[in-house]
Residue frames as qw, qx, qy, qz and C-alpha x, y, z in Angstrom:
[[0.224, 0.468, 0.209, -0.829, 67.23, 24.66, 83.25],
 [0.543, 0.477, 0.687, 0.067, 64.41, 24.12, 80.78],
 [0.296, 0.253, 0.425, 0.817, 64.13, 25.87, 77.42],
 [0.168, -0.789, -0.489, -0.332, 60.86, 27.52, 78.49],
 [0.475, -0.804, -0.169, 0.314, 62.32, 29.10, 81.64],
 [0.499, -0.215, 0.264, 0.797, 65.40, 30.22, 79.69],
 [0.157, 0.510, 0.513, 0.673, 63.15, 31.87, 77.10],
 [0.325, -0.853, -0.406, -0.053, 61.22, 33.53, 79.90],
 [0.562, -0.590, 0.001, 0.580, 64.47, 34.88, 81.43],
 [0.401, 0.049, 0.395, 0.825, 65.73, 36.22, 78.07],
 [0.018, -0.695, -0.543, -0.471, 62.37, 37.79, 77.42],
 [0.423, -0.841, -0.296, 0.160, 62.36, 39.49, 80.78],
 [0.546, -0.407, 0.157, 0.715, 65.94, 40.73, 80.40],
 [0.293, 0.322, 0.505, 0.745, 65.11, 42.07, 76.95],
 [0.159, -0.819, -0.461, -0.303, 62.07, 43.97, 78.22],
 [0.530, -0.725, -0.155, 0.411, 64.12, 45.41, 81.04],
 [0.476, -0.158, 0.299, 0.812, 66.73, 46.68, 78.65],
 [0.131, 0.479, 0.545, 0.676, 64.09, 48.22, 76.38],
 [0.261, -0.841, -0.467, 0.080, 62.36, 50.09, 79.17],
 [0.301, 0.491, -0.104, 0.811, 63.12, 53.77, 79.58],
 [0.399, -0.581, -0.536, 0.465, 63.07, 55.79, 82.73],
 [0.039, 0.714, 0.098, 0.692, 61.90, 59.40, 83.21],
 [0.566, -0.433, -0.493, 0.499, 63.21, 60.61, 86.55],
 [0.025, -0.869, -0.130, -0.477, 62.18, 64.07, 87.68],
 [0.415, 0.230, -0.501, 0.724, 64.54, 65.88, 90.05],
 [0.515, -0.630, -0.114, -0.570, 62.10, 65.92, 92.98],
 [0.168, 0.330, -0.787, 0.493, 63.39, 65.41, 96.53],
 [0.463, -0.433, -0.771, 0.057, 61.69, 63.53, 99.37],
 [0.158, -0.476, 0.219, -0.837, 59.87, 65.59, 101.96],
 [0.238, -0.233, -0.874, 0.354, 58.48, 64.75, 105.40],
 [0.284, -0.576, -0.374, -0.669, 54.92, 65.84, 106.07],
 [0.224, -0.201, 0.572, -0.763, 53.36, 67.03, 109.35],
 [0.227, -0.238, -0.939, -0.102, 50.73, 64.67, 110.79],
 [0.062, 0.390, 0.590, -0.704, 48.59, 66.99, 112.86],
 [0.391, 0.498, 0.120, -0.765, 45.26, 68.47, 111.71],
 [0.854, 0.405, 0.253, -0.207, 44.40, 65.58, 109.33],
 [0.728, -0.094, 0.419, 0.535, 48.00, 65.59, 108.00],
 [0.144, 0.802, -0.179, -0.551, 49.72, 67.94, 105.52],
 [0.667, 0.048, 0.648, 0.364, 50.11, 65.41, 102.69],
 [0.461, 0.784, 0.371, 0.190, 48.64, 67.71, 100.02],
 [0.063, -0.984, 0.150, 0.071, 50.75, 70.62, 101.16],
 [0.498, -0.585, 0.576, 0.279, 53.94, 68.56, 101.31],
 [0.680, 0.317, 0.580, 0.316, 53.36, 66.83, 97.96],
 [0.340, 0.907, 0.179, 0.172, 52.99, 70.34, 96.47],
 [0.318, -0.886, 0.302, 0.151, 55.99, 71.61, 98.36],
 [0.674, -0.251, 0.586, 0.372, 58.20, 68.89, 96.86],
 [0.564, 0.555, 0.486, 0.371, 57.10, 69.82, 93.32],
 [0.002, -0.998, -0.039, 0.042, 57.54, 73.53, 94.06],
 [0.503, -0.641, 0.447, 0.369, 61.23, 72.78, 94.56],
 [0.653, 0.250, 0.599, 0.391, 61.29, 71.21, 91.08],
 [0.307, 0.790, 0.344, 0.404, 60.25, 74.65, 89.77],
 [0.438, 0.333, -0.209, 0.808, 62.71, 76.68, 91.91],
 [0.348, -0.605, 0.040, -0.715, 60.62, 77.64, 94.92],
 [0.275, -0.091, -0.837, 0.465, 60.56, 76.87, 98.59],
 [0.458, -0.422, -0.137, -0.770, 57.11, 77.13, 100.20],
 [0.161, -0.188, 0.804, -0.541, 56.28, 76.14, 103.78],
 [0.171, -0.338, -0.919, -0.111, 53.59, 73.53, 104.42],
 [0.075, -0.584, -0.593, 0.549, 51.87, 75.98, 106.70],
 [0.107, 0.412, -0.154, -0.892, 51.90, 78.82, 104.17],
 [0.204, -0.058, -0.793, -0.571, 50.31, 76.59, 101.61],
 [0.169, -0.489, -0.846, 0.126, 47.57, 75.68, 104.02],
 [0.032, -0.552, -0.307, 0.775, 47.04, 79.34, 105.02],
 [0.170, 0.265, -0.418, -0.852, 46.76, 80.43, 101.40],
 [0.277, -0.166, -0.867, -0.379, 44.36, 77.56, 100.72],
 [0.489, -0.332, 0.177, -0.787, 42.27, 78.52, 103.77],
 [0.854, -0.189, 0.345, -0.342, 42.41, 74.94, 105.05],
 [0.678, -0.203, 0.679, 0.193, 43.68, 71.48, 104.19],
 [0.276, 0.513, -0.511, -0.632, 44.95, 71.17, 100.62],
 [0.632, 0.196, 0.745, -0.085, 42.61, 68.69, 98.87],
 [0.273, 0.086, 0.698, 0.656, 41.87, 68.02, 95.23],
 [0.157, -0.506, -0.496, -0.688, 38.41, 69.63, 95.34],
 [0.302, -0.288, 0.352, -0.838, 36.22, 71.56, 97.76],
 [0.034, -0.130, -0.977, 0.165, 34.19, 69.22, 99.95],
 [0.121, 0.697, 0.676, -0.206, 31.05, 71.37, 99.83],
 [0.273, 0.776, 0.329, 0.463, 29.63, 74.44, 98.11],
 [0.283, -0.948, -0.015, -0.147, 30.46, 76.61, 101.11],
 [0.829, -0.326, 0.098, 0.444, 33.99, 75.28, 101.46],
 [0.098, 0.958, -0.169, -0.208, 36.55, 78.06, 101.01],
 [0.523, -0.419, 0.628, 0.396, 39.45, 75.70, 100.22],
 [0.678, 0.708, 0.049, -0.192, 40.33, 75.97, 96.55],
 [0.761, -0.232, 0.405, 0.451, 43.34, 74.03, 95.12],
 [0.545, 0.573, 0.349, 0.504, 43.15, 75.88, 91.78],
 [0.059, -0.970, -0.021, -0.233, 43.17, 79.37, 93.37],
 [0.664, -0.663, 0.263, 0.226, 46.05, 78.32, 95.62],
 [0.752, 0.093, 0.400, 0.516, 48.14, 77.17, 92.59],
 [0.317, 0.787, 0.253, 0.465, 47.38, 80.42, 90.78],
 [0.288, -0.950, 0.078, -0.092, 48.34, 82.60, 93.77],
 [0.684, -0.532, 0.395, 0.305, 51.57, 80.65, 94.04],
 [0.251, 0.756, -0.388, -0.463, 52.27, 81.33, 90.37],
 [0.320, -0.180, 0.901, 0.232, 52.09, 77.81, 88.98],
 [0.610, 0.204, -0.384, -0.663, 50.33, 76.50, 85.86],
 [0.391, -0.100, 0.879, -0.254, 48.53, 73.16, 86.12],
 [0.548, 0.039, -0.596, -0.585, 46.37, 70.56, 84.45],
 [0.519, -0.158, 0.657, -0.524, 43.80, 68.64, 86.54],
 [0.025, -0.084, -0.969, -0.229, 42.58, 65.13, 85.74],
 [0.489, -0.130, -0.178, -0.844, 38.92, 65.37, 84.72],
 [0.036, 0.035, 0.958, -0.282, 37.53, 62.96, 87.30],
 [0.468, 0.336, 0.422, -0.700, 33.98, 64.29, 86.92],
 [0.672, 0.511, -0.108, -0.525, 33.58, 63.61, 83.19],
 [0.225, 0.440, -0.853, -0.166, 35.91, 60.63, 82.72],
 [0.849, -0.131, -0.350, -0.374, 34.15, 57.23, 82.40],
 [0.475, -0.513, 0.654, -0.291, 34.56, 54.73, 85.21],
 [0.689, -0.615, 0.007, 0.383, 36.53, 52.74, 86.14],
 [0.228, 0.963, -0.145, -0.001, 39.31, 55.34, 85.67],
 [0.721, -0.521, 0.353, 0.289, 42.41, 53.41, 86.73],
 [0.722, 0.195, 0.419, 0.515, 43.82, 52.76, 83.20],
 [0.310, 0.801, 0.252, 0.445, 42.92, 56.15, 81.72],
 [0.358, -0.931, 0.071, -0.012, 44.15, 58.01, 84.77],
 [0.699, -0.436, 0.368, 0.430, 47.51, 56.33, 84.73],
 [0.608, 0.435, 0.385, 0.541, 47.81, 56.98, 80.98],
 [0.040, 0.947, 0.110, 0.300, 47.18, 60.67, 81.69],
 [0.552, -0.789, 0.231, 0.142, 49.71, 60.63, 84.53],
 [0.786, -0.046, 0.401, 0.468, 52.19, 58.86, 82.26],
 [0.426, 0.714, 0.287, 0.476, 51.78, 61.51, 79.50],
 [0.202, -0.969, 0.027, -0.143, 52.29, 64.28, 82.02],
 [0.696, -0.582, 0.321, 0.272, 55.44, 62.72, 83.39],
 [0.735, 0.220, 0.384, 0.515, 56.88, 62.19, 79.93],
 [0.209, 0.851, 0.154, 0.457, 56.36, 65.96, 79.36],
 [0.434, 0.071, -0.469, 0.766, 58.35, 66.50, 82.65],
 [0.378, -0.500, -0.013, -0.779, 55.22, 67.75, 84.35],
 [0.094, 0.057, -0.893, 0.436, 55.16, 66.34, 87.94],
 [0.559, -0.394, -0.500, -0.531, 51.86, 64.94, 89.26],
 [0.203, -0.141, 0.749, -0.615, 50.41, 64.77, 92.69],
 [0.585, -0.142, -0.608, -0.518, 47.69, 62.10, 93.06],
 [0.616, -0.377, 0.352, -0.596, 45.40, 60.45, 95.55],
 [0.448, 0.149, -0.881, -0.022, 45.79, 56.89, 96.85],
 [0.795, -0.476, -0.179, -0.330, 43.93, 54.53, 99.20],
 [0.096, 0.460, -0.783, 0.408, 45.58, 53.31, 102.40],
 [0.513, -0.255, -0.820, 0.007, 44.59, 50.27, 104.49],
 [0.366, -0.492, -0.662, 0.431, 42.42, 50.75, 107.55],
 [0.021, 0.138, 0.047, -0.989, 41.14, 54.16, 106.51],
 [0.249, 0.544, 0.779, -0.188, 37.55, 55.22, 105.82],
 [0.174, 0.522, -0.145, -0.823, 37.71, 58.12, 103.33],
 [0.745, 0.474, 0.426, -0.199, 35.52, 57.58, 100.30],
 [0.572, 0.810, -0.108, -0.072, 37.57, 59.21, 97.53],
 [0.686, 0.424, -0.432, 0.405, 41.22, 58.86, 98.66],
 [0.718, -0.625, -0.233, 0.198, 43.26, 58.79, 101.90],
 [0.543, -0.562, 0.218, 0.585, 46.60, 60.31, 101.00],
 [0.513, 0.857, -0.017, -0.046, 48.15, 62.61, 98.44],
 [0.720, -0.382, 0.366, 0.450, 51.59, 61.79, 97.10],
 [0.283, 0.804, -0.294, -0.431, 53.98, 63.12, 94.42],
 [0.931, 0.250, 0.204, 0.169, 54.99, 60.94, 91.44],
 [0.207, -0.820, 0.381, 0.375, 58.66, 61.39, 90.69],
 [0.000, -0.455, 0.794, 0.403, 59.46, 58.81, 88.01],
 [0.893, 0.191, 0.231, -0.334, 58.17, 56.13, 85.64],
 [0.210, -0.338, 0.834, 0.382, 59.77, 53.27, 83.85],
 [0.708, 0.483, 0.271, -0.438, 57.99, 52.37, 80.64],
 [0.517, -0.045, 0.715, 0.468, 58.35, 50.66, 77.29],
 [0.210, 0.535, 0.621, 0.533, 55.57, 52.14, 75.20],
 [0.092, -0.039, -0.148, 0.984, 54.96, 55.88, 75.22],
 [0.330, -0.088, -0.305, -0.889, 51.47, 56.05, 73.78],
 [0.689, -0.298, -0.513, -0.416, 49.38, 53.59, 75.79],
 [0.673, -0.534, 0.355, -0.369, 48.57, 52.12, 79.15],
 [0.663, 0.319, -0.673, 0.074, 50.96, 49.31, 79.87],
 [0.809, -0.550, -0.084, -0.190, 50.53, 47.11, 82.96],
 [0.866, -0.045, -0.158, 0.471, 54.24, 46.44, 83.01],
 [0.164, 0.740, -0.140, 0.637, 55.04, 50.10, 83.61],
 [0.570, -0.354, -0.522, 0.527, 56.43, 51.10, 87.01],
 [0.113, -0.871, -0.091, -0.470, 55.34, 54.29, 88.85],
 [0.592, -0.057, -0.454, 0.664, 57.70, 55.71, 91.48],
 [0.232, -0.790, -0.154, -0.546, 56.56, 58.07, 94.22],
 [0.189, 0.226, -0.657, 0.694, 57.23, 59.24, 97.74],
 [0.409, -0.559, -0.718, -0.071, 54.92, 58.44, 100.61],
 [0.087, -0.754, 0.070, -0.647, 55.95, 61.62, 102.51],
 [0.761, -0.625, 0.102, -0.138, 56.95, 59.60, 105.58],
 [0.796, -0.299, 0.355, 0.388, 60.24, 58.10, 104.38],
 [0.053, 0.731, -0.401, -0.549, 63.01, 59.27, 102.08],
 [0.346, -0.095, 0.870, 0.338, 62.97, 56.02, 100.09],
 [0.449, 0.208, -0.369, -0.787, 61.16, 55.88, 96.77],
 [0.627, 0.134, 0.707, -0.299, 58.23, 53.50, 96.41],
 [0.184, 0.274, -0.709, -0.623, 57.91, 51.50, 93.21],
 [0.610, 0.244, 0.632, -0.411, 54.64, 49.93, 91.99],
 [0.150, 0.082, 0.815, 0.553, 53.85, 47.98, 88.81],
 [0.363, 0.177, 0.017, -0.915, 50.89, 49.50, 87.06],
 [0.354, -0.187, -0.843, -0.360, 48.65, 46.42, 86.88],
 [0.555, -0.502, -0.117, -0.653, 45.28, 46.37, 88.59],
 [0.857, -0.279, -0.431, 0.040, 46.12, 43.36, 90.67],
 [0.628, -0.052, -0.351, 0.693, 49.13, 45.01, 92.31],
 [0.190, -0.023, -0.138, 0.972, 48.32, 48.68, 92.41],
 [0.358, -0.325, -0.348, -0.803, 44.58, 48.95, 91.95],
 [0.156, -0.266, -0.847, 0.433, 41.96, 48.80, 94.75],
 [0.300, -0.649, -0.355, -0.603, 38.62, 49.97, 95.94],
 [0.335, -0.568, 0.366, -0.657, 37.65, 51.17, 99.36],
 [0.900, -0.236, 0.123, -0.345, 36.35, 47.68, 100.07],
 [0.964, 0.173, -0.139, 0.147, 39.27, 45.67, 98.74],
 [0.242, 0.787, -0.429, 0.373, 42.32, 47.70, 99.96],
 [0.536, -0.570, 0.527, -0.333, 42.43, 45.91, 103.34],
 [0.947, 0.000, 0.316, -0.065, 42.56, 42.48, 101.67],
 [0.676, 0.694, -0.209, 0.133, 45.52, 43.29, 99.38],
 [0.834, -0.294, -0.015, 0.467, 49.05, 42.24, 100.07],
 [0.495, -0.056, 0.114, 0.859, 51.78, 44.94, 100.21],
 [0.038, 0.780, 0.449, 0.434, 49.14, 47.70, 100.40],
 [0.465, -0.660, -0.273, 0.522, 50.77, 49.63, 103.17],
 [0.315, -0.204, 0.262, 0.889, 52.38, 51.92, 100.60],
 [0.393, 0.486, 0.129, -0.770, 48.98, 52.63, 99.05],
 [0.408, 0.285, 0.802, 0.331, 46.95, 51.66, 96.01],
 [0.115, 0.073, -0.279, -0.951, 45.46, 53.68, 93.18],
 [0.549, 0.309, 0.528, -0.569, 41.62, 53.80, 93.28],
 [0.357, 0.171, 0.839, 0.372, 40.04, 51.73, 90.53],
 [0.208, 0.718, 0.663, 0.039, 36.90, 53.71, 89.99],
 [0.088, 0.972, 0.132, 0.174, 37.49, 57.43, 90.52],
 [0.728, -0.093, -0.097, 0.672, 40.94, 59.04, 90.57],
 [0.077, -0.989, -0.099, 0.078, 42.22, 62.44, 91.53],
 [0.717, -0.170, 0.156, 0.658, 45.40, 64.21, 90.35],
 [0.186, 0.968, 0.003, -0.166, 46.93, 67.52, 89.30],
 [0.768, 0.177, 0.099, 0.608, 49.95, 67.94, 87.02],
 [0.179, -0.868, 0.019, 0.463, 51.95, 71.02, 87.79],
 [0.746, 0.546, 0.255, 0.281, 52.93, 72.07, 84.27],
 [0.520, 0.358, -0.042, 0.775, 55.19, 75.05, 84.99],
 [0.212, -0.464, -0.334, 0.793, 55.52, 78.52, 86.43],
 [0.276, 0.885, 0.367, -0.076, 53.50, 81.59, 85.40],
 [0.359, -0.411, 0.346, 0.763, 55.77, 83.36, 82.89],
 [0.523, 0.687, 0.390, -0.319, 53.45, 85.09, 80.46],
 [0.398, 0.846, -0.264, -0.238, 56.21, 86.22, 78.07],
 [0.985, 0.049, 0.038, 0.164, 58.37, 83.03, 78.34],
 [0.283, 0.844, -0.360, 0.280, 61.61, 84.78, 79.27],
 [0.510, -0.636, 0.540, -0.210, 62.79, 82.66, 82.22],
 [0.470, 0.366, -0.800, -0.075, 64.87, 79.48, 82.14],
 [0.835, -0.338, -0.416, -0.122, 64.16, 76.20, 83.98],
 [0.015, -0.591, 0.582, -0.559, 65.36, 76.50, 87.59],
 [0.791, -0.296, -0.536, -0.013, 65.52, 73.65, 90.18],
 [0.215, -0.692, 0.428, -0.540, 66.03, 74.17, 93.91],
 [0.762, -0.185, -0.601, 0.152, 67.35, 71.73, 96.50],
 [0.340, -0.781, 0.227, -0.473, 67.50, 72.50, 100.22],
 [0.248, 0.426, -0.809, 0.321, 69.75, 71.08, 102.95],
 [0.319, -0.037, 0.781, -0.535, 66.87, 69.76, 105.15],
 [0.231, -0.161, -0.845, -0.454, 64.27, 67.17, 104.23],
 [0.278, -0.615, -0.726, 0.128, 61.97, 67.99, 107.09],
 [0.045, -0.584, -0.073, -0.807, 60.37, 71.23, 108.33],
 [0.104, -0.059, -0.713, 0.691, 60.00, 72.23, 112.03],
 [0.254, -0.559, -0.707, -0.350, 56.42, 71.98, 113.16],
 [0.074, -0.406, 0.258, -0.874, 55.16, 75.03, 115.07],
 [0.729, -0.447, -0.273, -0.441, 52.43, 72.97, 116.83],
 [0.867, -0.263, -0.298, 0.300, 55.23, 71.39, 118.78],
 [0.265, -0.946, 0.089, 0.164, 56.76, 74.81, 119.48],
 [0.742, -0.082, 0.313, 0.588, 59.62, 74.05, 117.15],
 [0.053, 0.817, -0.082, -0.569, 61.22, 77.16, 115.71],
 [0.738, 0.674, 0.000, -0.039, 61.93, 77.71, 112.09],
 [0.713, -0.351, 0.357, 0.491, 65.38, 76.71, 110.82],
 [0.270, 0.791, -0.329, -0.440, 67.71, 78.18, 108.22],
 [0.885, 0.156, 0.415, 0.142, 68.52, 75.97, 105.24],
 [0.180, -0.462, 0.554, 0.668, 71.16, 76.12, 102.51],
 [0.707, 0.567, 0.303, -0.295, 69.78, 76.30, 98.98],
 [0.356, -0.260, 0.678, 0.588, 71.37, 75.02, 95.84],
 [0.565, 0.636, 0.168, -0.498, 69.95, 76.28, 92.58],
 [0.486, -0.061, 0.716, 0.497, 70.42, 74.57, 89.23],
 [0.428, 0.643, -0.022, -0.635, 69.69, 76.49, 86.00],
 [0.627, 0.106, 0.714, 0.293, 69.17, 74.52, 82.75],
 [0.516, 0.668, 0.496, 0.201, 68.95, 75.22, 79.02],
 [0.118, -0.878, 0.109, 0.450, 71.53, 77.91, 78.85],
 [0.727, 0.659, -0.008, 0.194, 73.68, 78.98, 75.87],
 [0.766, -0.239, -0.036, 0.595, 77.44, 78.87, 76.26],
 [0.397, 0.023, 0.038, 0.917, 79.18, 82.27, 76.74],
 [0.192, -0.671, -0.353, -0.624, 75.85, 84.15, 77.29],
 [0.067, 0.165, -0.533, 0.827, 75.23, 86.26, 80.39],
 [0.468, -0.515, -0.667, -0.265, 72.40, 85.53, 82.78],
 [0.171, -0.403, 0.418, -0.796, 70.91, 86.95, 85.97],
 [0.456, -0.327, -0.826, 0.060, 69.59, 84.71, 88.72],
 [0.261, -0.461, 0.104, -0.842, 66.99, 86.54, 90.86],
 [0.299, -0.233, -0.865, 0.328, 65.79, 85.64, 94.33],
 [0.364, -0.519, -0.191, -0.750, 62.42, 86.75, 95.65],
 [0.004, -0.183, 0.769, -0.613, 61.74, 86.66, 99.40],
 [0.444, 0.259, 0.652, -0.557, 58.08, 85.86, 99.01],
 [0.327, 0.383, 0.801, 0.323, 55.59, 84.48, 96.49],
 [0.124, 0.860, 0.417, -0.267, 53.85, 87.90, 96.71],
 [0.070, -0.799, 0.259, 0.538, 56.83, 89.66, 95.03],
 [0.569, -0.048, 0.707, 0.418, 57.51, 87.27, 92.16],
 [0.297, 0.489, -0.292, -0.766, 57.46, 88.71, 88.67],
 [0.618, 0.222, 0.753, -0.048, 55.25, 86.80, 86.23],
 [0.553, 0.742, 0.364, 0.107, 55.23, 88.89, 83.06],
 [0.047, 0.959, -0.184, -0.212, 57.35, 91.15, 80.90],
 [0.747, 0.548, -0.311, 0.212, 60.74, 91.04, 79.25],
 [0.745, -0.042, -0.396, 0.535, 64.16, 90.66, 80.80],
 [0.141, 0.370, -0.184, 0.900, 64.30, 94.34, 81.72],
 [0.585, -0.512, -0.165, -0.607, 61.02, 94.12, 83.44],
 [0.875, -0.308, -0.350, 0.133, 62.32, 91.25, 85.60],
 [0.573, 0.144, -0.287, 0.754, 65.43, 93.31, 86.42],
 [0.107, -0.389, 0.096, -0.910, 63.20, 96.04, 87.69],
 [0.693, -0.437, -0.484, -0.309, 61.03, 93.73, 89.78],
 [0.463, -0.718, 0.297, -0.427, 61.03, 93.42, 93.56],
 [0.897, 0.017, -0.398, 0.190, 63.69, 90.81, 94.06],
 [0.491, -0.853, 0.173, -0.033, 66.15, 90.79, 97.01],
 [0.563, -0.471, 0.563, 0.380, 69.17, 89.17, 95.41],
 [0.682, 0.705, -0.094, -0.172, 70.71, 89.37, 91.92],
 [0.606, -0.440, 0.579, 0.323, 73.53, 87.09, 90.86],
 [0.604, 0.715, -0.201, -0.290, 75.01, 87.56, 87.33],
 [0.607, -0.341, 0.671, 0.257, 77.18, 84.93, 85.59],
 [0.466, 0.513, -0.522, -0.498, 78.38, 83.77, 82.20],
 [0.946, 0.019, 0.237, -0.222, 77.32, 80.33, 81.12],
 [0.018, -0.587, 0.771, 0.247, 80.13, 77.87, 80.34],
 [0.008, 0.068, 0.982, 0.177, 77.78, 74.99, 79.65],
 [0.357, -0.420, -0.585, -0.594, 74.05, 74.29, 79.36],
 [0.631, -0.639, -0.440, -0.011, 73.69, 73.97, 83.17],
 [0.171, 0.546, -0.386, 0.724, 74.78, 76.16, 86.07],
 [0.649, -0.501, -0.555, 0.144, 74.82, 75.35, 89.78],
 [0.046, 0.598, -0.232, 0.766, 74.82, 78.08, 92.41],
 [0.483, -0.385, -0.676, 0.403, 75.05, 77.82, 96.18],
 [0.150, -0.829, -0.216, -0.494, 73.02, 80.66, 97.60],
 [0.354, 0.197, -0.554, 0.728, 75.01, 82.44, 100.37],
 [0.418, -0.263, 0.194, -0.847, 71.70, 83.69, 101.82],
 [0.121, 0.066, 0.958, -0.252, 69.90, 81.19, 104.06],
 [0.444, -0.283, -0.544, -0.653, 66.34, 80.04, 103.39],
 [0.352, -0.155, 0.630, -0.675, 64.01, 80.03, 106.35],
 [0.010, 0.183, 0.977, 0.111, 61.76, 77.01, 106.65],
 [0.183, 0.679, 0.600, -0.381, 58.82, 79.30, 107.31],
 [0.224, 0.743, -0.096, -0.624, 57.55, 81.44, 104.42],
 [0.814, 0.470, 0.315, 0.132, 58.56, 81.20, 100.81],
 [0.184, -0.657, 0.440, 0.583, 61.56, 81.92, 98.53],
 [0.778, 0.555, 0.294, -0.015, 61.46, 81.88, 94.68],
 [0.367, -0.478, 0.480, 0.638, 64.21, 81.90, 92.12],
 [0.675, 0.687, 0.257, -0.085, 64.00, 82.99, 88.52],
 [0.511, -0.343, 0.449, 0.647, 66.76, 83.15, 85.82],
 [0.515, 0.817, 0.201, -0.166, 66.80, 85.37, 82.73],
 [0.693, 0.243, 0.230, 0.638, 69.09, 86.05, 79.80],
 [0.122, -0.880, -0.103, 0.448, 70.66, 89.53, 80.04],
 [0.168, 0.788, -0.429, -0.409, 73.26, 89.52, 77.22],
 [0.946, 0.266, 0.177, 0.050, 74.19, 87.24, 74.30]]
């Protein structure tokens, strides 16, 4: 083995050790393919779980009055991604694709990296081979990054996301040669079946949290027992799922109440703890924290149709 190759190996191993990983607890989901596909709805559904909510793909589309896209396609288009997020009680930050200089690849990834480092999940648009959309072909959720430098674009970073067709995570290095493409070049790239980030104009929304105007709730994550959702177009009936809720950032020996809401329409978004305890929830589970985290198996089933939200509040120190 030559000295040069040995140095290269040592350098690569050192850089690997120095890299850090931010992994968000976002599960894979399987999208429906009918009616232009439900990728936007399913990407949003996966991130909703990260914030303690189950929302059906169909419900998201119904609230959005059509396919969930990053922007209305015309002045008369009723679809509105911002209104939908507001109605579902999420806060968000959209990438400013209109005013950002082109090409946007580097700046967009830097924005997505900063969002992920803040633990704000991002849904973003990618090109796929053999498609003909101008702006993007598919919407996917970013779930993790591996990085070495926090404050800048680094082509050696790795972005990890789900394609919403398989449960496996997809990893891409953030250099233009591997992950960047235009509508014209995507079909000529190797390993492009998992998608490429548009070089010129990019689209993305970071879901920054839940609407909690008085900041009284704790971080809540939800996982469900099924990774797919019955599709009514094939006359598949809704299923019941088991839900596991994880509450974070608790104080030992304090008492908390975990509240379950049977619809996004009933979720409380303001007030103190007493206001939440008087809100229109359908389940209340009280417990004393014995560590900073608490895991609860909900004995009530979650239907794949509709929505279920969880909130946790401190009730006694």
